[in-house]
C-alpha positions as CSV (number, residue, x, y, z in Angstrom):
1,M,-37.8,-39.2,-24.8
2,R,-40.7,-39.5,-27.2
3,A,-41.5,-38.0,-30.6
4,Y,-45.0,-37.0,-31.7
5,I,-46.6,-35.6,-34.8
6,V,-49.2,-33.2,-33.5
7,F,-52.0,-32.0,-35.8
8,S,-53.7,-28.8,-34.8
9,G,-55.6,-26.0,-36.5
10,T,-52.3,-24.6,-37.8
11,G,-51.0,-27.8,-39.3
12,P,-48.7,-30.6,-38.2
13,I,-45.6,-30.2,-36.1
14,L,-43.1,-32.8,-34.9
15,V,-42.3,-32.5,-31.2
16,L,-39.6,-34.2,-29.1
17,T,-40.4,-34.3,-25.4
18,T,-39.2,-35.9,-22.2
19,F,-42.7,-35.7,-20.7
20,P,-44.1,-39.3,-20.1
21,A,-47.2,-38.7,-22.3
22,L,-48.6,-36.4,-24.9
23,T,-51.5,-35.7,-22.5
24,D,-49.3,-34.9,-19.6
25,K,-50.7,-31.7,-18.0
26,R,-47.4,-29.9,-18.2
27,L,-46.9,-30.6,-21.9
28,V,-50.5,-29.7,-22.7
29,S,-50.0,-26.4,-20.9
30,K,-46.8,-25.7,-22.9
31,L,-48.6,-26.4,-26.1
32,S,-51.5,-24.3,-25.0
33,Q,-49.1,-21.4,-24.4
34,K,-48.2,-21.7,-28.1
35,G,-51.9,-21.5,-29.1
36,I,-52.4,-25.3,-29.5
37,T,-55.4,-26.1,-27.3
38,K,-56.9,-28.9,-29.3
39,F,-55.0,-31.5,-31.2
40,I,-54.6,-35.1,-32.4
41,G,-51.2,-36.6,-31.9
42,Y,-49.4,-39.7,-33.0
43,E,-46.3,-41.1,-31.5
44,V,-43.5,-42.0,-34.0
45,S,-40.3,-43.9,-33.6
46,L,-37.4,-41.9,-32.1
47,E,-35.0,-43.9,-34.3
48,R,-37.0,-42.9,-37.4
49,A,-37.0,-39.2,-36.3
50,Q,-33.2,-39.4,-35.7
51,N,-32.7,-40.9,-39.2
52,V,-34.8,-38.2,-40.8
53,Y,-33.4,-35.2,-39.0
54,G,-29.8,-36.1,-38.1
55,I,-27.9,-33.3,-36.5
56,P,-30.9,-31.2,-35.6
57,Y,-32.4,-34.2,-33.8
58,E,-29.1,-34.7,-31.9
59,V,-28.9,-31.1,-30.9
60,I,-32.5,-30.9,-29.6
61,S,-32.3,-34.3,-27.9
62,S,-29.1,-33.4,-26.1
63,D,-30.8,-30.1,-25.0
64,L,-33.7,-32.1,-23.5
65,A,-31.4,-34.7,-21.8
66,S,-31.3,-32.9,-18.5
67,T,-34.9,-31.5,-18.2
68,E,-38.5,-32.4,-18.6
69,D,-39.6,-30.2,-21.5
70,C,-40.5,-30.3,-25.2
71,R,-39.1,-28.9,-28.4
72,V,-40.4,-28.5,-31.9
73,L,-38.2,-30.5,-34.3
74,D,-40.1,-29.6,-37.4
75,F,-43.0,-27.3,-38.2
76,N,-43.0,-27.8,-42.0
77,G,-46.1,-29.9,-42.6
78,H,-45.0,-30.8,-46.2
79,H,-41.7,-32.1,-44.9
80,I,-43.3,-34.1,-42.1
81,F,-45.8,-35.7,-44.5
82,A,-43.0,-36.5,-47.0
83,S,-40.8,-38.0,-44.2
84,F,-43.3,-40.2,-42.4
85,S,-45.9,-42.6,-43.7
86,F,-49.3,-43.1,-42.0
87,E,-48.2,-46.7,-41.3
88,E,-45.5,-45.3,-38.9
89,F,-48.0,-43.5,-36.7
90,G,-48.9,-44.9,-33.4
91,E,-52.5,-44.9,-32.1
92,P,-54.2,-41.4,-32.2
93,I,-54.1,-39.4,-29.0
94,T,-56.6,-36.6,-28.7
95,C,-56.7,-33.6,-26.4
96,G,-59.1,-30.7,-26.1
97,D,-62.9,-30.4,-26.3
């Protein structure tokens, strides 16, 4: 499983996914279905996400345990920015034209 902060035109979201990469065609398709067709994403530590979100993280990660899919763990940009520092972000991953 992986955790990504995804920045799109509507603001940042924190996503948990079992897809192998943020640019995986299946994940990009799912994000596109939600109106996210162009984004910059950063991988963040699963351990850190678990520490920040606790029970919601556990519920969502157990839901993803048996499938390849993605779930939004947080869509509150203020909370995401307050919970993660830029130093915790991985390398930027871009998708879209």
